[in-house]
C-alpha angles and dihedrals in degrees: 000000000000102000123088116224136223141181103244101175143033129196126186121176127207104294144209125020095016108147135185095047131099128230090247088055093051090046095053090046093050094051092049092049089049090049093049092044087058093050092244135125122246091240093060087066106105097166130054127183117178130193120185129195131209098329092056094203102115108094147115093328089071086085091067091042087059096042092238119162136187094014114184093204131031130161150141116238122199123179091126108229093002093059100090092059090043089051092053090048092051092045092050092051090049094050092042091050094045095247091124139002106206118024122184116204117196143181126186138163141171110190097144113094104174089291134100123285092249093062091048090063099034116138116258122241094259112132112236121223139199113007088350089058091051092048097047089050083062094051094261101125110120141047090263092056097040092051090044086057090052095046090048089055092051089049092050095046099045106016096251112170136212090242091060091053086052090058086067096049091049092047094050094045086056092056088045091059086064093050118085088196096057121109095209114046106149112108119249133197133211087259089057091050094049094048095047113108124272120261100173118336125285086025123086121193092263091056089063129085125242125257113229141178117221145074142259129197137181130191119224120197141142123294092239090052093048093050091086098036130105105263136046109270119246105213120221107222106167145359143182143175136204132187108185098189093213118204115214093232147092111312095021117140091214110144092011105068127022131199091262087086090070106027091049098052088047094053095044089051093051092050092050093234140109133233088255088063094059116106103177131032124197110187133187103250111180084148133010089249090059090061093049096051093044092054088051095048094045086056101245085132138002123282108274094018098087093103096058089040097057094044095049094085095259091125133071132044093302095046128098096244121062104221124171095346097187094053094266124227092313091066115003114044137315110234096145111240092347089073093068094034094050091050091046091056091048091051095044089053090048092238099125095110113194091005096046113136107232090221113046105147094122125029126189116208124191131187125190126195139191110355098325086311099124137026139186132188133194130185110204133182142177086226131071117246 
């Protein structure tokens, strides 16, 4: 484990309501784009990690789709929204340990089929049993309703309000307006947020992420190898994971504390930095609530004070904390953990254009999977340790 690692390439396909293409097709294109971005040839990739979304059809067969032979590392990774960060961690360990030299990490999905986003993520007809059956009988049967339950618990415990969630949506839309890749770029107000239709109380439509077709890939290699490549390397300084294993019973911290509390401190310690050193924050934002609880658990504000923090003016392009500078999953595109990771790479490279954060020496990236069940954190930098 004696080689420092970097992200040397980034590939982003056409994103959003892009019909007629499969998830494997998006995945293959994303990898090819990332390889070309790094200034490499596809045959130089000797490691491949895949993560698939709702369609579940991006797997080990991607090796053949890409024409890759004699790989030294090949695996599927599934931690839901935490998978992007986990793939970068595993790729880094493989490169540092000499198991592989150039590892492609890719996520792709194509859940949209000429229908609305809600139908893409509709629950299947499988009958739940046990606790899941009791929850389903109460109407808690999807990601929307489970996250709504978590958010409501935070609201009851700490007095968090819907309007405070709205400040997150408004701030991220302001960032998205500066991002040519974003699906939703029209400005919104708190009034727009409050008047948008209910999805699952306390969530309005503007509290919920987009649904997108597309793919994103990154190339992980050694710093030495990247020195002669096409793009400025993004150094991977620290990482961490956390999998709380919540039980839905009395005494559980579900809804009150996320895995960011553990994975964040682990990543910062490995990087040898403190939270005060972080310049840019790219958070997993499947819901506005997820941003709020992550900010609390990383330590940007005290537990229970997230509502006041996000409504204080600290967020958005004019704020003092650069959070989700591309618009995030709420307004830019929804590629699970690759959404915050891709924007982190862009910011660390200084390629954000109108949305570029002036200070970007250290970028914190989070991924959240399941319903607060899994968490990953990365600390990235344009500079070596």
